[in-house]
N, C-alpha and C positions, 0 to 999 in steps of 0.2 A: 504494500500500500504506500501511497504518497499523500502527505498532508501539506497542502499549500497554505502558507501563513504569512502574516506580516507582523513584525515585532510589536507587541503590546496592543495589537488590534483585538477584536473580539475572538479571533482565531486562537488567542492564548488559552481560551477555555478548552479547546480541543486538545491542545498540547497537555494541559493539566489532566484531562481525562485519560489520555494515553499513558501518562506517567503513573497515574493512580492505578491503571490496569496493568502496569508493567509491560505494556504492549511493545515497547521499544527494546526490551531485553532480547538478545539474540535467540535465547532458547524458547521465547514465546512466539515472536513473529518478526518479520523484516518490515519495518516501517521507515520510510525516508521522509525527513522534514525538508521541504523545499521553500526557501524564503522568497517572497515576492516584494519588490519595491513598488509600492502603490503609486508613488509619484511618477516613476518612469514606466510603470506597468511591465516590468521585466523581472524574470527570475534571476537568481544568483548566477546562473549559467548563461544569462543573456537572452533567453528565449522570450518572445512576446507573449505575455501571460494571457492576452485576449484571444490568442489562438487556442488556448487551453480551456478558458472559460470566458465566453463572449462578454459577460457583464464586468469582468475584471475585478470581482469582489473576492474576499477571503472570509472564512475558510472554504476550501474545496478539498475533497478527499477522493483520490483515485483508488478504486477498489481492486482487489486481486484479479477480478475478471475483466478489468479495463474500463468499467463504467465510472463516470464521474458523479459524485454525490455533492450537492451544494446545499446551502442554507444551514446556519449554525445549529439550530434546534434539531434538524434531521441528522446532522453529523454526530452530534452529541448522543442522541438516542441510539444511533447505529453502533457507536463505540461501546456504549453501555451494554447493548444486546450481544455484541460480538465477544465481549469478555465478561461473561456472567459471574465468574468467580470473584471479580472485583466488587460486585454488589453496588454498582453505580446507578442502578434503577430498581425500584420496588418490583417484587415478583407478583403481587396481586393486582387485579384490574383497577380497583380504586386508587391504589398507590401509584400505578402508572398514569392514571388520569390526573392525579395531583401533580405528578412530575411534569406532564404536558401543560398543565395550568400554569405552573411556575415558569417554565420555559417560554410560554406565550407572554406572560406578564413582563418578564425581563426583556424579551425581544421587542415587544411593541411599546409598552408604557415607559420603560427606562431607556433601552438602547436607542430605538428609533425616534421616539417622541420627546425625550428629555436630553440625553447626552449628545446625540448626533448633531442637533442644531447648535448646541453650545460649543461643540468642538469644530464646527464647520466655519472656516474663515469667510466663506462666501455667503453664509446664511444672513438674511436681512436682520437688522437689529430688532425689529418687531418680533420676528420669530424667536430670537434668543430670549427676549423679555418674557414672551408667553411661555416658553419651555421652562424657564427658571421659576416663574410664578406658579405654574402647575406642578412643578416638582415637589412643592411643599406638601401637598395633600398625599401624593403618591408615596413619598418617603416616610411620612408619618404613618400611613396605613401599613407599609412594609414593616416598619419597626414594631407596630402593634402585632402583626402576624408572627413575627419571630419571637418576640417577648423573651422568655427565659430559655427557649429552645436552643440547642447547639447549632442545628442546621435547619434548612427549610423543611425537610422531611425527617423521618425518624433517624436517618443516618446520612452521611455525606453522599451526595448524588451529583450527577452532571449539572443539575440546576444550580448547585452551589458553585460549581466551576464557572458557570456563566455569570451568575450574579456577582461573584467576587471580582471577576474581570471588569465588569461594567462599573461597579462602585469604586474600583481602583482609579478610574478616570476622574473622580471628583477632584483630586489634587490639582488638575490642570483646568478646572472649570470654576465658576463662581459658587458652586455648591459646597457649603461648609458641612461636611459629613459629621463633624464633632457635635453639631447641634442635635444629632440623634445618637446618644451614647450606645443604644442597643446596636445600631448599624456599625458604628466604629468598632465596638467590641467584636461583633460578628466578623467583620473584615479582618481584623487582627487575628482572630482565632483560625479562620480559614487559611490565611496566608502563612500561618505557622506550620501547616501540614507540610511534611517533607517534599511531596510531589509538587505542591503549589509554590513553595519557596524556591525549589529548583527551577521550575518553569519561569517564574518571575525574574530570577537572577540572570538566567540565560538570555531571555528576551530583552531585558533592560540593556545588557551589554550590546546585543545586536542592534537595538534601537539607536543607541548612542553612536555606534559606528556608521549606521545608515544616515543619521542626521548630519554627521561630519562630512559625508560625501556629497550631500545635496547643496545646490546653490541656495543662497540666503532667500528666505521668503519675504516678499515686500510687506511693509507695515500695512495694517488694516486701517480703514477710514477713521475709526475712533482713536487709535493710537497716534495717527498722523495729526489729527486735530488737537488732541491733548498736548502733544509736543509743541504744536503751533501756539496754543494758548499760553503754554509755559514760557515761551519767548517773551511775551509781554508782561506776564506776572512777575517774572524774575529779571526783567530788563536785560536779557542776555540773548542777542541775536546770533550767537555763534553756531547754532544748529539749523538756522534757516536754509542755508545753501542745500543741505541734504533733503529738506522737506519740499523744496520748490522745483517743479519740472522745468526743463529748458524752455518749453513753449508756453509757460504759464501766462495767463492774462488776468489782469485786475481791471474791472469796470467799477468805478466809484462815483456815487452821486454827489460826493463832496470834492471840491467846494462848489456851491451853487453859483450860477444856475446850470452850468454845462457839465459839471463833474470832471472826471479825469479818467484816462485809460493808460495802463502800463502794460507793456508787452515784453515777454522774455524774462528769463530768470534774473538777470542783472537788475532790471528796472523794478521788478516785484520785490526782490530782496532789499534793494535800496529804500523803497517806500516803507516797507515793514520795519526795517532797521531804524529808520528815522523816528518812527513812532515808539519802538521798543526802547530806544536809548534817550528819548526826551526826558530830561530830569523832572519836568513839572507835570507829567502825564501818568495816570494810573488807569489800567485797563481792567474792567470787571466783566466776566461772562455771567449773564443772568440765567441763561438756559441753553443747552445744546441738544439737538435732535439729530438722529442719524437714520438714513434710509439708503440701502444699497451703496452706491459710490458717492453719495451726497451727504452733506452736513449743513444744518442750519444753526447759526449762532446768534443769539440775542445778546447784545452787549451794551455796556455803558462806559463811556470814556470820561474820566474826571481830569480837568486841567485846573491848576491852581489859579484862583481868582476869576474863574469863568463858570458859566452854567454848564452842567454835564451834557454831553452829547449821547443820545441813545440811537442805536442802529441795529441793522440786521446784516449778517454776511451769509451768502449762499455759496457754499464751497463744493467743489467737485474734486475727487481724488482718483487717480489712476496709477497703478503700479507703485503704490506707496509714496506718491508725491502729489502735491497740489497742482492741478492743471488749470483751475479757473476759480476766481473769487469775485462775486458780485456784491458790492457793498452799498447799502442804502442807509443814509443818515436820517433819523426820524425827528430830530430837533436840534436847535443850536442856540 
């Protein structure tokens, strides 16, 4: 068999299941772990992964007969059934139904609906906010269901392998898992199992190596705008050059009546530098809103001895840099 995986992705749960079943021990069965770079869609040997699985997702399991099995829940149940001595699935009908219930909950309510949008840099900000807001009720319910139990079912199962993999992603999302002590304790308990600890350690090392090989990911819209705002709050324009695209355009309604237009990185950086370094100006952002590649900033500019100016900036970001800024002054 061959398990196609990507380090620390949901496919980690399949590796855990194989380790729990001792499936990789030579005397049990020959199982090859094939790493897939999801960014490049290539296997470690350089093969185009989409020729193996057209959707390019992991995990995928090549079975002894040559068939390809996909979808994490299906793969986990297959592993559990193939190695019954590991007892990774209940033997009674109700127990197996409960296992499928948990695999469905983790796969839909947590993996797809909660963590996926929070981890997706291209997901709209509105989708991220909704996912985070709805996670509260789901995680509270999950904690109530686990309660004082050690695992989701009577003993460790492939559902625990899946749930612990997904909860482990909390550390790189806004979800603060420590707010649910039951879940924090559950995750710590599961990750202490030898098979889980081994799988995590191996995939963390592979993940770090893979990240080191990748080109730097451009900053997201929110991070670009937060750094842009910091330029004015801290009166330090040294970071502007990296935030402004070569073809950046500023259209400004100030000064009245015709406003001004600034084209190119040099002109845009010069204008914003003059504002950021002015000793008598304080810049205050009243509210920021983000949608796809755009940001709306409602701001107030305080100048010593003068009435505050209020205005709105409509910003557009591409490739981690500001490409357009439309500035409208609301009062003077």
